[in-house]
C-alpha positions in Angstrom: 2.5 30.9 24.2 -1.2 30.4 25.0 -1.3 34.0 26.4 0.5 35.3 23.4 -1.8 33.8 20.8 -5.0 34.7 22.6 -3.7 38.2 22.9 -2.8 38.3 19.2 -6.2 36.8 18.4 -7.7 39.8 20.1 -10.2 38.0 22.3 -12.9 40.6 22.5 -14.4 42.1 25.6 -17.9 40.9 24.9 -21.0 42.9 25.8 -22.2 42.8 29.4 -25.7 43.9 28.4 -28.6 41.8 27.3 -29.1 42.2 23.6 -32.3 41.8 21.7 -33.0 41.1 18.0 -36.5 41.4 16.8 -36.0 41.9 13.1 -38.0 39.8 10.7 -36.5 36.7 9.1 -33.9 34.4 10.8 -32.1 36.0 13.7 -28.4 35.9 14.5 -28.7 33.1 17.0 -30.8 30.9 14.8 -34.2 31.8 16.3 -37.4 32.1 14.4 -38.7 35.4 12.9 -40.0 37.8 15.5 -38.5 35.9 18.5 -36.5 38.0 21.0 -32.9 36.8 21.2 -31.1 37.3 24.4 -27.3 37.4 24.5 -25.9 36.6 27.9 -22.3 37.4 28.9 -20.3 34.6 30.5 -17.2 35.2 32.7 -14.6 32.9 31.2 -11.6 32.9 33.5 -9.3 31.5 30.7 -8.4 32.8 27.3 -10.1 32.0 24.1 -9.3 28.3 24.5 -12.1 28.0 27.1 -13.2 24.7 28.4 -14.6 22.4 25.8 -17.2 21.3 28.3 -18.5 24.8 28.8 -18.6 25.3 25.0 -20.7 22.2 24.6 -23.0 23.4 27.4 -23.4 26.9 25.8 -24.3 25.2 22.5 -26.9 23.0 24.2 -28.4 26.1 25.9 -28.8 27.7 22.4 -30.4 24.5 21.0 -32.8 24.0 23.9 -33.9 27.6 23.7 -34.7 27.3 20.0 -31.9 29.8 19.3 -33.4 32.5 21.6 -30.4 32.4 24.0 -26.8 33.1 23.0 -23.9 32.8 25.5 -20.9 34.9 24.7 -17.6 34.2 26.6 -15.8 37.2 28.1 -12.3 35.9 28.1 -9.5 36.4 30.8 -12.2 37.5 33.3 -10.7 38.7 36.6 -7.2 37.8 35.3 -4.6 37.7 38.0 -7.2 37.7 40.8 -6.1 35.2 43.4 -9.7 34.6 44.3 -10.9 34.7 40.8 -13.7 32.0 41.2 -15.2 33.8 44.2 -14.9 37.1 42.3 -16.9 35.7 39.4 -19.6 34.5 41.8 -19.8 37.9 43.5 -19.9 39.7 40.1 -22.7 37.5 38.9 -24.7 38.1 42.1 -24.2 41.9 41.8 -25.1 42.0 38.1 -21.7 43.0 36.8 -21.9 40.0 34.4 -24.8 37.7 33.5 -23.3 34.2 34.0 -20.1 32.6 35.2 -18.5 29.3 36.1 -17.6 28.6 39.8 -15.8 25.4 40.9 -17.4 23.7 43.8 -14.2 24.2 45.8 -14.8 28.0 45.9 -18.3 28.2 47.4 -17.1 27.8 51.0 -15.4 31.2 50.6 -18.8 32.6 49.9 -20.4 31.0 52.9 -21.9 27.9 51.3 -20.5 24.5 52.3 -23.1 22.3 50.6 -20.6 21.0 48.1 -17.9 20.0 50.6 -19.0 16.3 50.7 -18.0 16.1 47.0 -14.5 17.3 47.9 -13.8 14.6 50.5 -10.3 13.4 49.8 -9.8 10.3 47.6 -13.5 9.5 47.2 -14.3 10.6 43.7 -11.3 9.2 41.9 -12.2 8.8 38.2 -14.1 10.5 35.3 -16.5 7.6 35.3 -17.4 8.0 39.0 -17.7 11.7 38.6 -20.3 11.2 35.8 -22.2 8.8 38.1 -22.1 11.3 41.0 -23.1 14.3 38.9 -26.2 12.4 37.6 -27.4 11.7 41.1 -30.2 13.8 42.5 -28.0 14.6 45.5 -26.0 17.0 43.4 -29.1 18.8 42.1 -30.0 19.4 45.8 -26.5 20.9 46.4 -26.9 23.2 43.4 -30.3 24.3 44.6 -28.8 25.2 47.9 -26.9 28.1 46.3 -30.1 30.1 46.8 -28.7 30.5 50.4 -26.1 32.9 49.1 -28.2 34.7 46.5 -27.3 32.7 43.4 -29.1 30.3 41.1 -27.0 27.3 40.1 -27.6 26.1 36.5 -26.4 22.6 36.9 -23.1 20.8 37.4 -20.5 20.3 34.6 -17.7 17.7 34.9 -14.0 18.7 35.1 -10.7 16.9 34.6 -9.4 15.0 37.7 -6.4 16.5 39.5 -3.4 14.6 40.6 -0.3 15.3 42.8 2.6 16.6 40.6 6.0 17.2 41.9 9.8 16.5 41.8 9.6 13.4 43.9 7.4 10.4 44.5 4.2 11.6 46.3 2.5 8.5 47.5 2.8 8.0 51.3 2.1 10.7 53.9 5.9 11.0 54.6 6.4 12.0 51.0 4.4 15.2 51.6 6.1 16.3 54.9 7.6 19.8 54.5 6.8 19.9 50.7 5.8 23.3 49.5 2.5 23.0 47.5 0.9 25.8 45.5 -2.9 25.5 45.0 -5.8 27.8 44.0 -8.0 28.9 46.9 -9.9 25.9 48.3 -10.5 25.4 52.0 -10.8 21.6 51.5 -7.8 21.4 49.3 -5.7 23.4 51.8 -6.9 21.2 54.7 -6.2 18.0 52.7 -2.6 18.9 51.9 -1.9 20.3 55.4 -3.2 17.1 57.0 -0.5 15.3 54.9 2.2 17.6 56.3 2.6 19.8 53.3 3.2 23.6 53.4 0.5 25.3 51.4 0.7 28.5 49.4 -2.6 29.8 47.9 -2.0 31.6 44.6 -3.7 32.7 41.5 -5.8 30.3 39.4 -3.9 27.8 37.3 -2.2 29.8 34.6 1.1 28.0 34.2 3.3 30.6 35.7 1.6 30.6 39.1 2.1 26.8 39.3 5.8 26.9 39.0 8.5 27.1 41.7 6.9 24.8 44.2 7.8 21.3 45.4 4.4 20.1 44.2 1.1 21.2 42.8 -2.4 19.7 42.2 -2.9 19.6 38.5 -4.7 17.7 35.8 -3.1 15.7 33.0 -4.2 18.5 30.6 -2.3 21.1 32.7 0.8 19.0 33.1 1.1 18.7 29.4 -0.6 21.8 28.1 0.6 24.6 30.4 3.3 22.9 30.3 4.2 21.6 33.7 6.4 18.9 32.2 9.1 21.6 32.0 8.9 22.1 35.8 8.1 18.8 37.5 9.2 15.2 37.0 6.6 13.0 38.9 2.9 12.5 38.6 0.9 10.3 41.1 -1.1 8.0 38.8 -3.8 7.2 41.3 -5.1 8.8 44.6 -6.4 11.8 42.7 -8.0 14.8 44.4 -11.3 15.9 42.7 -12.0 19.5 43.1 -15.7 19.3 42.4 -17.8 20.2 39.4 -18.0 23.5 37.6 -21.3 25.2 38.5 -22.5 27.9 36.1 -24.4 30.5 38.1 -26.8 33.3 37.5 -28.6 35.8 39.7 -32.2 35.0 40.3 -33.4 38.3 38.8 -31.9 37.3 35.5 -33.7 34.0 35.4 -37.0 35.8 36.2 -36.5 38.0 33.2 -36.4 35.1 30.8 -39.1 33.1 29.2 -40.0 29.7 30.6 -38.3 28.0 27.6 -35.1 30.0 28.1 -35.1 29.2 31.9 -35.5 25.5 31.2 -32.7 25.7 28.6 -30.3 27.3 31.1 -31.1 25.0 34.0 -31.5 21.8 32.0 -28.6 21.8 29.5 -25.9 20.6 32.0 -27.6 17.3 32.6 -28.2 16.7 28.9 -24.5 17.1 28.0 -23.0 15.1 30.9 -22.2 12.0 29.0 -20.9 13.9 26.0 -18.8 16.1 28.2 -17.3 13.2 30.1 -16.2 11.5 26.9 -14.6 14.8 25.8 -12.6 14.8 29.0 -11.6 11.2 28.6 -10.3 11.9 25.1 -8.5 15.0 26.3 -6.9 13.2 29.1 -5.7 10.5 26.8 -4.2 13.0 24.4 -2.5 14.8 27.2 -1.1 11.5 28.7 0.5 10.7 25.3 2.5 13.9 25.7 3.2 13.4 29.4 4.6 9.9 28.8 6.6 11.0 25.8 8.2 13.7 28.0 9.7 11.2 30.3 7.8 12.1 33.4 7.5 9.3 36.0 4.1 7.9 36.8 4.0 6.8 40.4 1.4 4.3 41.6 0.2 4.5 45.2 0.0 1.0 46.8 -3.1 -0.2 48.7 -1.2 0.2 52.0 -0.1 3.8 51.0 -3.6 4.7 50.0 -4.9 3.5 53.3 -2.3 5.6 55.1 -3.2 8.7 53.1 -6.9 8.1 53.8 -6.2 7.8 57.5 -4.0 11.0 57.5 -6.9 13.0 56.0 -9.6 11.5 58.1 -10.1 14.8 60.1 -10.8 16.6 56.8 -13.3 13.9 55.8 -15.0 14.0 59.2 -15.4 17.7 59.0 -18.0 17.4 56.3 -20.1 14.9 58.3 -20.7 17.3 61.2 -24.4 17.9 60.3 -27.2 15.7 59.2 -27.1 17.0 55.6 -23.3 16.5 55.2 -23.5 13.0 56.8 -26.3 12.0 54.5 -24.5 13.1 51.3 -21.2 11.6 52.4 -22.9 8.3 52.9 -24.5 8.6 49.4 -21.1 9.3 47.9 -19.6 6.2 49.5 -22.6 4.2 48.2 -22.1 5.5 44.7 -18.5 4.6 44.8 -19.2 1.2 46.3 -21.6 0.3 43.5 -19.1 1.3 40.7 -18.6 -1.6 38.3 -14.8 -1.4 38.2 -12.1 0.2 40.4 -10.8 3.6 39.2 -8.0 3.1 36.6 -4.8 5.0 37.3 -3.3 7.4 34.8 -1.5 5.4 32.2 0.4 5.8 28.9 -1.9 5.3 25.8 -0.8 2.6 23.4 1.8 3.7 20.9 0.3 4.7 17.5 0.8 2.2 14.7 3.6 3.7 12.6 1.9 2.3 9.5 -1.4 4.0 10.3 -0.6 7.1 8.3 -1.0 6.3 4.6 0.5 9.6 3.7 3.8 8.7 5.4 3.5 11.1 8.3 5.6 14.1 9.2 9.3 13.4 9.7 10.7 14.2 13.2 12.7 17.4 13.3 12.6 21.2 13.7 10.7 23.3 11.2 10.8 27.1 10.9 8.5 29.7 9.3 8.3 33.4 9.2 5.3 35.7 8.3 6.4 39.1 6.9 4.8 42.5 7.1 4.0 42.2 3.4 2.2 39.0 4.0 0.0 40.6 6.6 -1.1 43.2 4.1 -1.3 40.9 1.1 -3.5 38.3 2.9 -5.6 40.9 4.8 -4.5 39.5 8.2 -5.1 41.1 11.6 -3.0 44.3 11.6 -2.1 43.7 15.3 0.2 41.0 14.1 2.5 43.7 12.8 3.7 44.6 16.3 5.6 41.4 17.2 4.5 38.5 15.0 5.8 39.7 11.7 9.3 38.6 10.9 9.6 36.3 13.9 11.1 32.8 13.2 8.5 30.5 14.7 9.6 26.9 15.3 7.7 23.6 15.4 9.5 20.5 16.7 7.9 17.2 15.8 9.0 14.2 17.9 6.9 10.9 17.6 3.6 12.3 18.6 4.8 15.3 20.6 4.8 18.8 19.1 6.5 21.8 20.6 6.0 25.4 19.3 8.4 28.2 20.1 7.3 31.7 19.5 6.9 35.2 20.8 4.6 37.0 23.2 2.4 39.1 20.9 1.7 41.5 23.8 5.1 41.9 25.4 7.3 41.1 22.3 9.4 38.6 24.4 10.2 35.0 23.6 7.8 32.6 25.3 8.3 29.3 27.0 7.7 26.3 24.8 4.1 25.4 24.1 3.4 21.7 24.0 0.9 19.7 22.0 0.3 16.1 21.0 -0.5 15.1 17.5 -1.7 12.3 15.3 -1.8 12.0 11.5 -3.8 9.9 9.2 -4.3 10.0 5.4 -3.0 13.6 5.0 -4.9 14.9 8.0 -3.4 16.1 11.3 -5.0 16.5 14.7 -3.0 18.7 17.1 -4.3 18.7 20.7 -3.8 20.7 23.9 -7.1 21.1 25.7 -8.5 22.3 22.4 -7.8 20.7 19.0 -6.4 22.0 15.7 -7.4 20.0 12.7 -5.9 20.5 9.2 -4.8 18.9 5.9 -1.1 18.7 5.5 1.5 18.0 2.9 5.2 17.2 3.3 7.6 17.2 0.4 11.3 18.0 0.0 11.7 19.3 3.5 8.6 21.6 3.3 5.5 21.2 5.4 2.2 23.0 4.6 -1.1 23.1 6.5 -4.4 23.8 4.8 -8.2 23.8 5.7 -7.5 24.5 9.3 -10.4 24.2 11.8 -10.6 24.2 15.6 -12.4 22.4 18.3 -13.0 24.1 21.7 -11.4 27.4 20.8 -13.5 30.5 20.2 -10.8 32.9 18.9 -8.1 30.7 17.4 -8.9 31.7 13.8 -9.8 35.4 13.9 -9.6 38.5 15.9 -13.1 38.8 17.4 -12.9 42.6 17.2 -12.3 42.9 13.5 -12.9 39.4 12.1 -9.5 39.2 10.4 -7.4 36.1 10.4 -5.2 35.8 13.5 -4.1 33.5 16.3 -3.2 29.8 15.7 -4.8 29.9 12.2 -2.1 32.3 11.1 0.7 30.7 13.2 0.2 27.3 11.5 -1.2 28.3 8.0 -3.3 31.0 6.3 -0.2 32.4 4.6 1.1 29.9 2.1 4.7 30.2 3.2 5.8 26.6 4.1 7.4 25.3 7.3 11.0 24.4 6.3 12.8 21.5 8.0 16.1 22.6 9.4 17.5 19.3 10.7 
């Protein structure tokens, strides 16, 4: 469904060139009159629902540059490429695109192993510790080392923490023996799982479909709920996570040289300034996702101290591999020091407290199945994106509300075939609803006599949920949930 709606929304292929605006008065990125505005293309490997953290970072870059830098996301970049992260790095280095995000796990494929200490199994085990680590000068030195492979790192952005997900308890080394795991390219990730006895298949980046059909995968709570992997797997290991390193936005040195000092400082300084805010966003997103994971009935397995000790022993050859030179040994020791000085042990994944059923003064939305159809006439009458006529018009979309879990069933706007269910969590309060799945949909709602309506819909962390970027007309989730006044009608 995510693929469907981002396609319907018409996520634009954004300009790869640097654009300038020197007209008098206020410019289109908020800069002052007469100031050159540079638009930098950014290789977004996802669809329009790109990472909230990277959106926060891009906004901070614009702010710190006094509006003279604008970052535009080129969605679905290198889609289907098994080595997408390495491809983005190479394309940035060769000037195919201006900027791009690369996970630390991918840099060894390009010949730089400086981030490997961060990927030591079972060391960085919480969002709080990740924040502490990324704020340490050690990570700035790792980022600086990218000059060895012809790239300039622009800082380190936090990411969700990954966990073992499968169809059995995955806690002791014996649980992994012979299990078929699918992971994205990562030399450290492969070595970790193989040292536990798993059989590893390297596939395309996490897009839902590529994470199915295995005995187990490494996935975040957001992926388990949002992709949704709850339809494929039954167990999540609540502790003993495997951090896959930060996201490092990269640029080619020549691009940095072409910018003003203010613009360079904005690009290289924004990540540190949004670290705390980004970490809080990830915490909130994880809690939203766990609400859905727990409601789905998935089992949360806790690794005992003895089992964690056995896992750590099993992967010791991998941990030792990053301490083979003085730099790796120094940084590994610093990581252990940071972990040892953490105020509290890392909390395992857990189920959030149940919402107070009396919290919604408007009475909430009754559980059940709701259907709604947008017609061809509606598309013309309300001046919607004409691309919706191909498959969207006339299709009976369904929403299933179930005590904080929301499932949408729809159609692939590109292939005109039914899609797998799309899962969200939701909360309501005083006639407002927040629907979450990596990004958030916020709206007013009314329910009366079996009819549900949404109004004043806004989005957090989604660049093309409301309109087709190519023509500016209403599309995507905005039309799916509302825009047309036709109500959702409860059928059970």
